C-alpha positions as CSV (number, residue, x, y, z in Angstrom):
1,M,12.7,72.8,109.7
2,L,15.3,69.9,109.9
3,Q,13.8,65.9,110.4
4,S,16.5,63.7,111.8
5,N,15.3,61.0,109.6
6,D,16.3,62.7,106.7
7,T,19.3,64.7,107.7
8,V,23.3,64.0,107.8
9,L,26.1,65.8,108.5
10,V,28.7,64.7,106.7
11,L,32.5,65.9,107.8
12,I,35.3,66.1,104.9
13,D,39.0,65.9,106.8
14,I,41.2,69.3,105.7
15,Q,44.1,68.0,108.5
16,G,47.4,68.1,106.4
17,K,48.1,70.0,103.8
18,L,44.6,71.5,102.9
19,A,44.7,72.8,106.4
20,Q,48.1,74.4,106.1
21,I,46.7,76.6,103.8
22,V,43.5,77.8,104.5
23,N,43.1,80.6,106.6
24,E,42.6,80.4,110.3
25,S,42.3,76.5,110.1
26,E,42.6,75.8,114.1
27,I,39.3,78.1,114.3
28,I,37.4,76.6,111.4
29,V,38.1,73.1,113.0
30,N,37.3,74.2,117.0
31,N,33.3,75.6,115.0
32,I,33.4,71.6,113.1
33,E,33.8,70.5,116.9
34,K,30.8,72.6,118.4
35,V,28.6,71.4,115.7
36,T,30.0,67.5,115.5
37,V,28.2,68.0,119.3
38,G,25.1,69.6,118.4
39,A,24.2,66.9,115.4
40,R,25.6,64.0,118.0
41,L,23.5,65.3,120.5
42,L,20.7,66.2,118.0
43,D,20.8,62.0,117.9
44,L,21.9,63.6,114.3
45,P,24.1,61.3,112.0
46,V,27.3,62.7,111.6
47,F,30.3,60.4,109.5
48,G,33.2,62.0,108.4
């Protein structure tokens, strides 16, 4: 089980050249946004 005191979400920037070559990158970016919102709602630290 995840514990907020030992859990962190680290986001890696995929904009620019990488996003252009990743298949369905818009879907991936939308999913990253959903995960980020969820982590913040759970008061988990988000870095990125």
